[in-house]
N, CA, C and O atoms as a MOPAC input file, in Angstrom:
PM7 MOZYME 1SCF
protein

 N     96.41700 1   122.03300 1   128.69300 1
 C     96.78700 1   123.12000 1   127.85600 1
 C     97.41200 1   124.23000 1   128.71600 1
 O     97.07900 1   124.35700 1   129.89400 1
 N     98.29000 1   125.01200 1   128.14900 1
 C     99.09300 1   125.99800 1   128.79200 1
 C     98.54100 1   127.37700 1   128.37000 1
 O     98.38200 1   127.64100 1   127.17900 1
 N     98.24700 1   128.26200 1   129.36000 1
 C     97.83000 1   129.63000 1   128.88800 1
 C     98.96500 1   130.37500 1   128.10300 1
 O    100.14300 1   130.02500 1   128.17800 1
 N     98.53300 1   131.41200 1   127.35700 1
 C     99.52200 1   132.19100 1   126.62400 1
 C    100.48200 1   132.85200 1   127.62200 1
 O    100.07900 1   133.73700 1   128.37600 1
 N    101.72100 1   132.43100 1   127.62500 1
 C    102.72800 1   132.96500 1   128.47000 1
 C    103.99900 1   133.07100 1   127.70900 1
 O    104.18200 1   132.36600 1   126.71600 1
 N    104.90000 1   133.93600 1   128.13700 1
 C    106.24100 1   134.04700 1   127.59800 1
 C    107.15300 1   133.10100 1   128.15100 1
 O    107.08700 1   132.77000 1   129.33500 1
 N    108.03900 1   132.62700 1   127.32200 1
 C    109.05700 1   131.70200 1   127.78900 1
 C    110.40500 1   132.42300 1   127.80200 1
 O    110.75100 1   133.09100 1   126.82800 1
 N    111.13800 1   132.30400 1   128.84200 1
 C    112.51100 1   132.84500 1   128.80600 1
 C    113.44500 1   131.67900 1   128.71700 1
 O    113.62000 1   130.93200 1   129.68000 1
 N    114.05000 1   131.52000 1   127.55600 1
 C    114.98800 1   130.43000 1   127.27900 1
 C    116.45100 1   130.95200 1   127.59200 1
 O    116.80400 1   132.11300 1   127.38000 1
 N    117.21700 1   130.01600 1   128.09000 1
 C    118.61700 1   130.23400 1   128.26600 1
 C    118.92900 1   131.07600 1   129.51500 1
 O    120.10300 1   131.38300 1   129.72600 1
 N    117.99100 1   131.45600 1   130.32900 1
 C    118.26600 1   132.17000 1   131.54900 1
 C    118.72300 1   131.24700 1   132.63600 1
 O    119.73600 1   131.50900 1   133.28500 1
 N    118.02100 1   130.19900 1   132.84800 1
 C    118.37100 1   129.13400 1   133.73600 1
 C    118.58200 1   127.88200 1   132.92100 1
 O    117.67900 1   127.06100 1   132.76200 1
 N    119.78600 1   127.75100 1   132.41000 1
 C    120.06600 1   126.69600 1   131.39500 1
 C    121.06800 1   125.74900 1   131.91900 1
 O    121.94200 1   126.16300 1   132.68000 1
 N    121.00800 1   124.48900 1   131.56300 1
 C    122.05300 1   123.55900 1   131.86300 1
 C    122.76500 1   123.26900 1   130.64900 1
 O    122.19100 1   122.88100 1   129.63200 1
 N    124.10300 1   123.46300 1   130.74300 1
 C    124.99700 1   123.25400 1   129.55700 1
 C    125.46300 1   121.79600 1   129.60000 1
 O    126.00900 1   121.33700 1   130.60300 1
 N    125.23800 1   121.07000 1   128.48400 1
 C    125.60600 1   119.68400 1   128.36500 1
 C    126.37600 1   119.48000 1   127.10900 1
 O    125.96900 1   120.00600 1   126.07400 1
 N    127.48600 1   118.73600 1   127.12000 1
 C    128.13800 1   118.38500 1   125.88200 1
 C    127.43500 1   117.13100 1   125.49400 1
 O    127.29800 1   116.20800 1   126.29600 1
 N    126.99200 1   117.08900 1   124.28600 1
 C    126.22800 1   115.88000 1   123.83500 1
 C    126.82200 1   115.34400 1   122.54700 1
 O    127.38400 1   116.12500 1   121.77900 1
 N    126.72900 1   114.09800 1   122.28300 1
 C    127.25000 1   113.54800 1   121.03600 1
 C    126.45200 1   114.06900 1   119.87200 1
 O    125.24900 1   114.31200 1   119.96800 1
 N    127.14200 1   114.23300 1   118.78100 1
 C    126.49500 1   114.68900 1   117.54300 1
 C    126.67700 1   113.61200 1   116.50500 1
 O    127.49800 1   112.70600 1   116.65000 1
 N    125.88600 1   113.73100 1   115.44500 1
 C    126.06600 1   112.76500 1   114.34800 1
 C    127.24200 1   113.01300 1   113.49800 1
 O    127.59500 1   112.16500 1   112.67800 1
 N    127.91400 1   114.20800 1   113.65900 1
 C    129.08300 1   114.56100 1   112.95000 1
 C    130.31500 1   113.92400 1   113.55800 1
 O    130.23300 1   113.34600 1   114.64100 1
 N    131.48100 1   114.01500 1   112.87600 1
 C    132.69900 1   113.44500 1   113.31200 1
 C    133.06800 1   113.96000 1   114.69100 1
 O    132.96800 1   115.16400 1   114.92900 1
 N    133.49300 1   113.09100 1   115.61800 1
 C    133.71300 1   113.51300 1   116.99000 1
 C    135.19000 1   114.02300 1   117.14400 1
 O    136.13400 1   113.42900 1   116.62200 1
 N    135.32400 1   115.13200 1   117.87300 1
 C    136.62500 1   115.68700 1   118.15400 1
 C    136.59500 1   116.09700 1   119.67900 1
 O    135.56400 1   116.53900 1   120.18500 1
 N    137.69700 1   115.94400 1   120.35000 1
 C    137.65900 1   116.22600 1   121.81900 1
 C    137.40100 1   117.67300 1   122.11800 1
 O    137.63500 1   118.52200 1   121.25700 1
 N    136.91800 1   118.00200 1   123.32300 1
 C    136.71100 1   119.31200 1   123.80100 1
 C    135.26500 1   119.81800 1   123.62500 1
 O    134.43300 1   119.17600 1   122.98300 1
 N    135.01100 1   120.95500 1   124.20100 1
 C    133.67900 1   121.55200 1   124.14800 1
 C    133.53100 1   122.42500 1   122.94600 1
 O    134.53500 1   122.89800 1   122.41100 1
 N    132.35600 1   122.65900 1   122.50400 1
 C    132.07900 1   123.61800 1   121.41400 1
 C    132.43500 1   125.01300 1   121.92500 1
 O    131.99600 1   125.39900 1   123.00800 1
 N    133.19100 1   125.74400 1   121.19200 1
 C    133.59100 1   127.13200 1   121.65900 1
 C    132.49500 1   128.12800 1   121.38600 1
 O    132.08600 1   128.37100 1   120.25000 1
 N    132.03300 1   128.70300 1   122.50200 1
 C    130.99700 1   129.74100 1   122.43300 1
 C    131.58000 1   130.86000 1   123.29900 1
 O    132.11700 1   130.61400 1   124.37900 1
 N    131.45900 1   132.10800 1   122.79500 1
 C    131.96100 1   133.29500 1   123.48500 1
 C    130.83900 1   133.98500 1   124.26600 1
 O    131.02100 1   134.34900 1   125.42800 1
 N    129.72000 1   134.15600 1   123.65000 1
 C    128.62900 1   134.88300 1   124.23200 1
 C    127.24400 1   134.19100 1   123.95500 1
 O    126.86800 1   134.03800 1   122.79300 1
 N    126.52500 1   133.79600 1   124.96600 1
 C    125.12200 1   133.39600 1   124.81100 1
 C    124.30900 1   134.35400 1   125.59100 1
 O    124.63600 1   134.65900 1   126.73800 1
 N    123.24200 1   134.84800 1   125.00100 1
 C    122.33800 1   135.82500 1   125.61700 1
 C    121.02500 1   135.20300 1   125.89600 1
 O    120.54100 1   134.36700 1   125.13300 1
 N    120.40300 1   135.63000 1   127.05600 1
 C    119.05400 1   135.14900 1   127.37100 1
 C    118.06200 1   135.50700 1   126.24300 1
 O    118.05600 1   136.62100 1   125.71900 1
 N    117.26200 1   134.55400 1   125.91100 1
 C    116.22400 1   134.79200 1   124.90300 1
 C    114.80700 1   134.81900 1   125.45100 1
 O    114.39900 1   133.90400 1   126.16600 1
 N    114.09300 1   135.80800 1   125.13600 1
 C    112.65400 1   135.81200 1   125.50900 1
 C    111.88300 1   135.44600 1   124.28200 1
 O    111.84800 1   136.20000 1   123.31000 1
 N    111.25600 1   134.28000 1   124.31800 1
 C    110.46600 1   133.85300 1   123.17700 1
 C    109.05500 1   133.52300 1   123.63500 1
 O    108.81400 1   132.63300 1   124.45100 1
 N    108.14800 1   134.28700 1   123.06600 1
 C    106.76000 1   134.11600 1   123.42600 1
 C    106.01800 1   133.08300 1   122.60700 1
 O    106.36400 1   132.82300 1   121.45400 1
 N    105.00200 1   132.50000 1   123.20200 1
 C    104.07900 1   131.65200 1   122.50300 1
 C    103.04200 1   132.54700 1   121.79200 1
 O    102.79000 1   133.67100 1   122.22600 1
 N    102.46600 1   132.06000 1   120.73800 1
 C    101.42900 1   132.82800 1   120.04000 1
 C    100.07300 1   132.51600 1   120.73200 1
 O     99.94400 1   131.52900 1   121.45800 1
 N     99.09200 1   133.37200 1   120.48700 1
 C     97.75300 1   133.07800 1   121.02900 1
 C     97.23100 1   131.71600 1   120.66200 1
 O     96.51800 1   131.09700 1   121.45200 1
 N     97.56800 1   131.22700 1   119.47800 1
 C     97.06900 1   129.93400 1   119.08700 1
 C     97.59200 1   128.81400 1   120.01300 1
 O     96.91600 1   127.79800 1   120.17600 1
 N     98.78400 1   128.98100 1   120.62100 1
 C     99.34600 1   127.96200 1   121.49300 1
 C     98.50200 1   127.71300 1   122.69800 1
 O     98.55800 1   126.62600 1   123.27300 1
 N     97.70700 1   128.69600 1   123.10900 1
 C     96.90100 1   128.55000 1   124.30100 1
 C     95.80800 1   127.51200 1   124.17700 1
 O     95.32600 1   126.95300 1   125.16200 1
 N     95.43600 1   127.27300 1   122.93200 1
 C     94.33900 1   126.26500 1   122.67300 1
 C     94.84000 1   125.04600 1   121.85400 1
 O     94.06600 1   124.36300 1   121.18300 1
 N     96.17800 1   124.80400 1   121.94100 1
 C     96.64000 1   123.69300 1   121.05100 1
 C     97.68500 1   122.87000 1   121.90600 1
 O     98.45000 1   123.42700 1   122.69300 1
 N     97.66400 1   121.61500 1   121.71300 1
 C     98.69000 1   120.74600 1   122.22500 1
 C     99.65200 1   120.51200 1   121.05400 1
 O     99.25200 1   120.04600 1   119.98700 1
 N    100.90900 1   120.84200 1   121.27500 1
 C    101.94700 1   120.72800 1   120.17400 1
 C    103.30800 1   120.44300 1   120.78000 1
 O    103.59100 1   120.78500 1   121.92800 1
 N    104.13100 1   119.81200 1   119.97800 1
 C    105.53600 1   119.70600 1   120.24100 1
 C    106.20000 1   119.71600 1   118.87500 1
 O    105.68400 1   119.12400 1   117.92700 1
 N    107.28500 1   120.35400 1   118.77300 1
 C    107.95000 1   120.48200 1   117.47800 1
 C    109.43700 1   120.80100 1   117.57800 1
 O    110.00800 1   120.99900 1   118.65000 1
 N    110.01900 1   120.83500 1   116.39100 1
 C    111.46300 1   121.10700 1   116.28400 1
 C    111.70000 1   122.02400 1   115.08300 1
 O    111.08600 1   121.83500 1   114.03400 1
 N    112.55900 1   122.98700 1   115.22200 1
 C    113.02900 1   123.80300 1   114.12800 1
 C    114.45400 1   123.70000 1   114.07200 1
 O    115.10000 1   123.69100 1   115.12000 1
 N    115.02900 1   123.61900 1   112.91000 1
 C    116.47000 1   123.56400 1   112.73000 1
 C    116.95000 1   124.63700 1   111.73400 1
 O    116.34700 1   124.85800 1   110.68400 1
 N    118.02800 1   125.27400 1   112.10000 1
 C    118.62000 1   126.36000 1   111.33600 1
 C    120.05600 1   126.06800 1   110.96700 1
 O    120.74700 1   125.36200 1   111.70100 1
 N    120.52100 1   126.58900 1   109.85400 1
 C    121.89600 1   126.59100 1   109.49400 1
 C    122.36300 1   128.02500 1   109.75300 1
 O    121.80800 1   128.98000 1   109.21100 1
 N    123.38300 1   128.15500 1   110.58400 1
 C    123.92400 1   129.44200 1   110.95400 1
 C    125.35600 1   129.56700 1   110.31300 1
 O    126.18200 1   128.66400 1   110.44900 1
 N    125.61200 1   130.67700 1   109.63600 1
 C    126.96500 1   130.88400 1   109.12100 1
 C    127.63100 1   131.99200 1   109.99100 1
 O    127.05700 1   133.05700 1   110.21400 1
 N    128.84100 1   131.69900 1   110.46000 1
 C    129.56300 1   132.59300 1   111.36300 1
 C    130.83700 1   133.00500 1   110.73700 1
 O    131.53900 1   132.17100 1   110.16500 1
 N    131.18300 1   134.30100 1   110.82000 1
 C    132.42300 1   134.81000 1   110.26000 1
 C    133.60900 1   134.69200 1   111.22100 1
 O    133.46200 1   134.17600 1   112.32900 1
 N    134.76000 1   135.15900 1   110.80600 1
 C    135.97400 1   134.99100 1   111.56900 1
 C    136.06400 1   135.73300 1   112.90800 1
 O    136.93800 1   135.48200 1   113.73700 1
 N    135.11500 1   136.65700 1   113.07200 1
 C    134.95600 1   137.35200 1   114.36800 1
 C    133.93000 1   136.77100 1   115.30300 1
 O    133.61300 1   137.32100 1   116.35700 1
 N    133.40100 1   135.58000 1   114.85100 1
 C    132.36200 1   134.89800 1   115.62900 1
 C    130.96400 1   135.46200 1   115.59800 1
 O    130.12000 1   135.16900 1   116.44400 1
 N    130.74900 1   136.30100 1   114.56900 1
 C    129.43900 1   136.96100 1   114.38300 1
 C    128.61900 1   136.16000 1   113.37900 1
 O    129.09400 1   135.78800 1   112.30600 1
 N    127.36300 1   135.90600 1   113.76800 1
 C    126.43500 1   135.18800 1   112.90600 1
 C    126.10000 1   136.09600 1   111.73700 1
 O    125.58600 1   137.19300 1   111.95200 1
 N    126.37200 1   135.67900 1   110.50800 1
 C    126.12300 1   136.50500 1   109.34200 1
 C    124.95500 1   136.02600 1   108.52600 1
 O    124.42500 1   136.77900 1   107.71000 1
 N    124.53600 1   134.78700 1   108.72400 1
 C    123.39200 1   134.20000 1   107.99500 1
 C    122.71700 1   133.15600 1   108.85300 1
 O    123.35300 1   132.30200 1   109.46900 1
 N    121.37900 1   133.26300 1   108.86600 1
 C    120.55800 1   132.27600 1   109.61200 1
 C    119.44800 1   131.79900 1   108.69500 1
 O    118.58300 1   132.56800 1   108.27900 1
 N    119.49700 1   130.45900 1   108.38000 1
 C    118.53300 1   129.93700 1   107.41200 1
 C    117.72200 1   128.77800 1   108.06600 1
 O    118.28100 1   127.79300 1   108.54800 1
 N    116.42200 1   128.94500 1   108.05400 1
 C    115.58700 1   127.85600 1   108.56200 1
 C    115.59300 1   126.70600 1   107.54500 1
 O    115.18500 1   126.89600 1   106.39900 1
 N    116.04900 1   125.52700 1   107.94900 1
 C    116.21000 1   124.42000 1   107.02700 1
 C    115.21200 1   123.29200 1   107.26900 1
 O    114.99500 1   122.46300 1   106.38500 1
 N    114.58500 1   123.24700 1   108.48500 1
 C    113.68300 1   122.13300 1   108.73700 1
 C    112.73500 1   122.44700 1   109.85800 1
 O    113.11100 1   123.07900 1   110.84600 1
 N    111.49000 1   122.00200 1   109.70800 1
 C    110.48600 1   122.17700 1   110.77800 1
 C    109.72800 1   120.80300 1   110.87300 1
 O    109.31400 1   120.23300 1   109.86400 1
 N    109.57900 1   120.33600 1   112.06500 1
 C    108.87300 1   119.06900 1   112.23400 1
 C    107.83400 1   119.33300 1   113.40900 1
 O    108.21300 1   119.74000 1   114.50700 1
 N    106.56800 1   119.09100 1   113.12700 1
 C    105.58700 1   119.26500 1   114.13500 1
 C    105.11100 1   117.96500 1   114.73600 1
 O    105.80400 1   116.94900 1   114.68900 1
 N    103.94100 1   118.00800 1   115.29000 1
 C    103.33800 1   116.78200 1   115.84600 1
 C    103.38900 1   115.66600 1   114.84100 1
 O    103.27500 1   115.91100 1   113.64000 1
 N    103.56300 1   114.40300 1   115.31600 1
 C    103.75000 1   113.23600 1   114.36500 1
 C    102.51900 1   113.10200 1   113.48900 1
 O    102.64300 1   112.67000 1   112.34300 1
 N    101.34300 1   113.45000 1   113.97500 1
 C    100.11400 1   113.24400 1   113.21900 1
 C     99.96100 1   114.18500 1   112.07200 1
 O     99.21100 1   113.88700 1   111.14200 1
 N    100.62500 1   115.29800 1   112.08500 1
 C    100.41500 1   116.32200 1   111.05700 1
 C    101.65000 1   117.17700 1   110.93500 1
 O    102.38100 1   117.35400 1   111.90800 1
 N    101.89000 1   117.70100 1   109.77200 1
 C    102.98300 1   118.63900 1   109.61300 1
 C    102.53900 1   119.98600 1   110.02700 1
 O    101.71600 1   120.58700 1   109.33600 1
 N    103.04400 1   120.52200 1   111.14400 1
 C    102.62200 1   121.77300 1   111.65600 1
 C    103.77700 1   122.74900 1   111.74800 1
 O    104.84000 1   122.34700 1   112.21900 1
 N    103.65600 1   123.94300 1   111.35200 1
 C    104.66600 1   124.90700 1   111.42200 1
 C    104.77400 1   125.44000 1   112.86200 1
 O    103.80100 1   125.89000 1   113.46800 1
 N    106.00700 1   125.36200 1   113.36800 1
 C    106.25100 1   125.88200 1   114.78000 1
 C    105.96900 1   127.32300 1   114.83800 1
 O    105.69000 1   127.84200 1   115.91900 1
 N    106.02100 1   127.99800 1   113.76300 1
 C    105.90200 1   129.51100 1   113.66700 1
 C    104.40600 1   129.82000 1   114.06400 1
 O    104.15000 1   130.93900 1   114.50800 1
 N    103.43700 1   128.90700 1   113.92800 1
 C    102.06200 1   129.12800 1   114.25800 1
 C    101.95500 1   129.19700 1   115.80400 1
 O    101.02900 1   129.83000 1   116.31200 1
 N    102.88600 1   128.55800 1   116.56700 1
 C    102.78200 1   128.46500 1   118.00600 1
 C    103.84000 1   129.23100 1   118.80100 1
 O    103.62700 1   129.59100 1   119.95900 1
 N    104.96800 1   129.47000 1   118.16500 1
 C    106.15100 1   130.08300 1   118.81300 1
 C    106.58900 1   131.27100 1   118.02400 1
 O    106.61900 1   131.19900 1   116.79500 1
 N    106.94000 1   132.39400 1   118.67400 1
 C    107.49500 1   133.56300 1   118.02500 1
 C    108.95400 1   133.33100 1   117.64000 1
 O    109.89200 1   133.75900 1   118.31200 1
 N    109.08700 1   132.61200 1   116.49200 1
 C    110.45600 1   132.27000 1   116.06700 1
 C    111.19900 1   133.49100 1   115.67700 1
 O    112.42900 1   133.45400 1   115.66400 1
 N    110.54500 1   134.59200 1   115.35300 1
 C    111.26500 1   135.78800 1   115.02700 1
 C    112.03100 1   136.31500 1   116.20600 1
 O    113.08300 1   136.93200 1   116.03200 1
 N    111.53300 1   136.09100 1   117.40900 1
 C    112.18700 1   136.48100 1   118.65100 1
 C    113.43000 1   135.57800 1   118.86300 1
 O    114.48200 1   136.09000 1   119.24600 1
 N    113.33300 1   134.22400 1   118.61900 1
 C    114.44400 1   133.37900 1   118.75000 1
 C    115.48800 1   133.75100 1   117.74300 1
 O    116.66700 1   133.78200 1   118.09800 1
 N    115.13800 1   134.04000 1   116.49700 1
 C    116.04000 1   134.38000 1   115.45600 1
 C    116.82700 1   135.68400 1   115.74500 1
 O    118.02100 1   135.79200 1   115.46800 1
 N    116.10400 1   136.65100 1   116.30600 1
 C    116.71100 1   137.93900 1   116.62100 1
 C    117.71500 1   137.73400 1   117.78500 1
 O    118.78400 1   138.34500 1   117.79400 1
 N    117.38200 1   136.91400 1   118.71400 1
 C    118.27000 1   136.66300 1   119.85700 1
 C    119.54200 1   136.00800 1   119.46900 1
 O    120.60700 1   136.45800 1   119.89200 1
 N    119.49600 1   134.92200 1   118.65200 1
 C    120.71500 1   134.24100 1   118.34800 1
 C    121.57600 1   135.07900 1   117.42300 1
 O    122.76200 1   134.77600 1   117.29300 1
 N    121.07300 1   136.08600 1   116.78800 1
 C    121.90100 1   136.97900 1   115.96400 1
 C    122.84500 1   137.74300 1   116.82800 1
 O    123.86700 1   138.23500 1   116.34900 1
 N    122.52700 1   137.85800 1   118.11100 1
 C    123.35700 1   138.60400 1   119.05800 1
 C    124.46200 1   137.72000 1   119.72000 1
 O    125.35000 1   138.24300 1   120.39400 1
 N    124.39900 1   136.46700 1   119.53400 1
 C    125.39800 1   135.50900 1   120.13100 1
 C    126.70200 1   135.70200 1   119.46900 1
 O    126.77700 1   136.22500 1   118.35700 1
 N    127.75900 1   135.28000 1   120.14600 1
 C    129.09400 1   135.29800 1   119.53600 1
 C    129.67500 1   133.84700 1   119.61500 1
 O    129.70200 1   133.26200 1   120.69800 1
 N    130.11200 1   133.30100 1   118.53700 1
 C    130.56100 1   131.95600 1   118.42400 1
 C    132.05800 1   131.94600 1   118.48900 1
 O    132.68000 1   132.97200 1   118.21400 1
 N    132.66700 1   130.84400 1   118.83800 1
 C    134.11000 1   130.77100 1   119.07700 1
 C    134.91300 1   130.55000 1   117.85900 1
 O    136.13300 1   130.70300 1   117.91100 1
 N    134.29700 1   130.18600 1   116.72000 1
 C    135.04600 1   129.86600 1   115.52600 1
 C    134.13700 1   130.09800 1   114.34800 1
 O    132.91500 1   129.98000 1   114.43600 1
 N    134.81000 1   130.45500 1   113.17300 1
 C    134.07600 1   130.70200 1   111.97000 1
 C    133.58500 1   129.33800 1   111.40600 1
 O    134.16000 1   128.29300 1   111.70700 1
 N    132.51900 1   129.37500 1   110.58800 1
 C    132.00900 1   128.16100 1   109.91400 1
 C    130.52000 1   128.13800 1   110.01900 1
 O    129.85500 1   129.09700 1   110.41000 1
 N    130.00500 1   126.90500 1   109.62100 1
 C    128.53500 1   126.65400 1   109.64500 1
 C    128.17900 1   125.89700 1   110.92300 1
 O    128.85900 1   124.93600 1   111.28300 1
 N    127.16400 1   126.30500 1   111.58200 1
 C    126.67900 1   125.66000 1   112.77400 1
 C    125.23200 1   125.22400 1   112.52000 1
 O    124.56800 1   125.77000 1   111.63800 1
 N    124.74600 1   124.25600 1   113.27800 1
 C    123.35400 1   123.83400 1   113.27400 1
 C    122.74000 1   124.23400 1   114.60700 1
 O    123.22000 1   123.84100 1   115.67000 1
 N    121.66100 1   125.02900 1   114.53300 1
 C    120.90300 1   125.45700 1   115.70300 1
 C    119.55600 1   124.77300 1   115.68400 1
 O    118.84900 1   124.81300 1   114.67700 1
 N    119.20100 1   124.15800 1   116.76400 1
 C    117.91800 1   123.46400 1   116.83300 1
 C    117.20400 1   123.97500 1   118.10700 1
 O    117.78600 1   124.10500 1   119.18400 1
 N    115.89400 1   124.25400 1   117.90100 1
 C    114.96600 1   124.59100 1   118.95300 1
 C    113.88500 1   123.54200 1   118.99700 1
 O    113.18800 1   123.32200 1   118.00700 1
 N    113.72700 1   122.85000 1   120.20600 1
 C    112.72100 1   121.81500 1   120.38600 1
 C    111.89900 1   122.09400 1   121.61700 1
 O    112.41400 1   122.55400 1   122.63700 1
 N    110.59200 1   121.80700 1   121.51300 1
 C    109.74900 1   121.98200 1   122.66800 1
 C    108.30700 1   122.12400 1   122.24700 1
 O    107.94600 1   121.95100 1   121.08300 1
 N    107.48000 1   122.45000 1   123.25300 1
 C    106.02400 1   122.62200 1   122.97500 1
 C    105.25500 1   122.45800 1   124.21300 1
 O    105.82300 1   122.21100 1   125.27700 1
 N    103.90900 1   122.59400 1   124.10700 1
 C    103.08000 1   122.58600 1   125.25200 1
 C    102.91200 1   121.18000 1   125.80700 1
 O    102.44500 1   121.02700 1   126.93600 1
 N    103.28300 1   120.12700 1   125.03700 1
 C    103.22600 1   118.74700 1   125.46700 1
 C    104.62000 1   118.27500 1   125.89800 1
 O    104.78800 1   117.06400 1   126.03500 1
 N    105.59600 1   119.08800 1   126.11600 1
 C    106.89400 1   118.78400 1   126.51300 1
 C    107.13300 1   119.41400 1   127.82000 1
 O    106.60000 1   120.48300 1   128.11600 1
 N    107.98600 1   118.72300 1   128.67400 1
 C    108.37100 1   119.32700 1   130.00600 1
 C    109.48000 1   120.33400 1   129.84700 1
 O    109.73800 1   121.07400 1   130.79600 1
 N    110.13100 1   120.41600 1   128.75800 1
 C    111.30100 1   121.33500 1   128.61800 1
 C    111.41100 1   121.86900 1   127.13800 1
 O    110.86400 1   121.32600 1   126.17900 1
 N    112.13000 1   122.91800 1   127.08400 1
 C    112.64500 1   123.44100 1   125.77200 1
 C    114.08000 1   123.28800 1   125.68600 1
 O    114.80100 1   123.50100 1   126.66000 1
 N    114.55400 1   122.90200 1   124.47900 1
 C    115.98300 1   122.71900 1   124.28000 1
 C    116.45000 1   123.50500 1   123.07000 1
 O    115.79300 1   123.55000 1   122.03000 1
 N    117.63800 1   124.13700 1   123.24800 1
 C    118.32400 1   124.74700 1   122.17300 1
 C    119.66900 1   123.96200 1   122.05800 1
 O    120.38200 1   123.80300 1   123.04900 1
 N    119.99200 1   123.48300 1   120.85100 1
 C    121.20300 1   122.77300 1   120.64400 1
 C    121.98500 1   123.54900 1   119.57900 1
 O    121.43400 1   123.91400 1   118.54000 1
 N    123.30000 1   123.80200 1   119.85000 1
 C    124.23000 1   124.35800 1   118.88100 1
 C    125.24800 1   123.30100 1   118.59900 1
 O    125.88200 1   122.78200 1   119.51700 1
 N    125.41800 1   122.96800 1   117.32800 1
 C    126.36200 1   121.89300 1   116.94300 1
 C    127.23300 1   122.30400 1   115.74900 1
 O    126.81900 1   123.00500 1   114.82500 1
 N    128.44200 1   121.82200 1   115.84300 1
 C    129.39700 1   122.07200 1   114.70400 1
 C    130.56400 1   121.08600 1   114.90000 1
 O    131.07600 1   120.92900 1   116.00800 1
 N    130.95500 1   120.45700 1   113.85100 1
 C    132.17000 1   119.58900 1   113.75500 1
 C    132.21000 1   118.60300 1   114.83000 1
 O    133.27100 1   118.38300 1   115.41300 1
 N    131.04300 1   117.94300 1   115.15800 1
 C    131.03600 1   116.85200 1   116.10100 1
 C    131.00000 1   117.34800 1   117.60200 1
 O    131.09000 1   116.54100 1   118.52700 1
 N    130.86500 1   118.71400 1   117.80900 1
 C    130.77700 1   119.18000 1   119.09500 1
 C    129.42600 1   119.90800 1   119.25800 1
 O    128.91600 1   120.52200 1   118.32100 1
 N    128.87800 1   119.81900 1   120.45300 1
 C    127.56100 1   120.41100 1   120.70200 1
 C    127.38200 1   120.97700 1   122.11200 1
 O    127.97200 1   120.51000 1   123.08700 1
 N    126.60400 1   121.92400 1   122.16100 1
 C    126.15100 1   122.53000 1   123.50100 1
 C    124.71000 1   122.50300 1   123.49500 1
 O    124.09100 1   122.96500 1   122.53600 1
 N    124.10400 1   121.97400 1   124.53300 1
 C    122.60300 1   121.89400 1   124.67200 1
 C    122.21600 1   122.75800 1   125.86700 1
 O    122.74100 1   122.60200 1   126.97000 1
 N    121.28400 1   123.67200 1   125.61600 1
 C    120.73200 1   124.50700 1   126.67800 1
 C    119.36800 1   123.93500 1   126.95200 1
 O    118.59500 1   123.74700 1   126.01200 1
 N    119.02400 1   123.64400 1   128.21100 1
 C    117.73200 1   123.06900 1   128.55500 1
 C    117.07400 1   123.95400 1   129.61100 1
 O    117.68300 1   124.29000 1   130.62700 1
 N    115.79500 1   124.33100 1   129.34700 1
 C    114.98800 1   125.02200 1   130.27400 1
 C    113.74400 1   124.22600 1   130.52700 1
 O    113.01700 1   123.86400 1   129.60100 1
 N    113.49000 1   123.94100 1   131.85500 1
 C    112.30400 1   123.22900 1   132.14800 1
 C    111.06900 1   124.14900 1   131.99500 1
 O    111.15700 1   125.34100 1   132.28900 1
 N    109.97700 1   123.63100 1   131.56300 1
 C    108.75500 1   124.37800 1   131.37200 1
 C    108.35200 1   124.95700 1   132.77400 1
 O    108.42500 1   124.29800 1   133.81100 1
 N    107.94800 1   126.16800 1   132.70500 1
 C    107.48900 1   126.85400 1   133.90700 1
 C    108.57900 1   127.74900 1   134.59200 1
 O    108.28900 1   128.42500 1   135.57900 1
 N    109.81200 1   127.74100 1   134.06400 1
 C    110.78800 1   128.54300 1   134.69900 1
 C    110.79600 1   129.90100 1   134.05100 1
 O    111.57400 1   130.76900 1   134.44800 1

């Protein structure tokens, strides 16, 4: 088990272009500004083994500003349906991505994956067959 600590996501991140389930088009996903996110674990996470995924739909305007962020899916440990919000301060993640600037208008899929039973945290931004994945190893 991991003690209650804050996670800093995207500070030391590896950018990878990854295949998406959507139609493939050449080139990288255009992103203008990604900001470091400080996302803390809740006190409950200190006494729980968990891994999970949250997925959001983000709507971006013509200036690259995120205008709407909607949580569309949460998946917890395979044995039980567990809300990630019980273990991770998702409000901090949501606040952080509101400050990002995207390279094109439209709908994006944002995914946050990780947990105390995972060696890393991942944030994936995907749109129109293009993706950027930010990976932070646990303990950084």
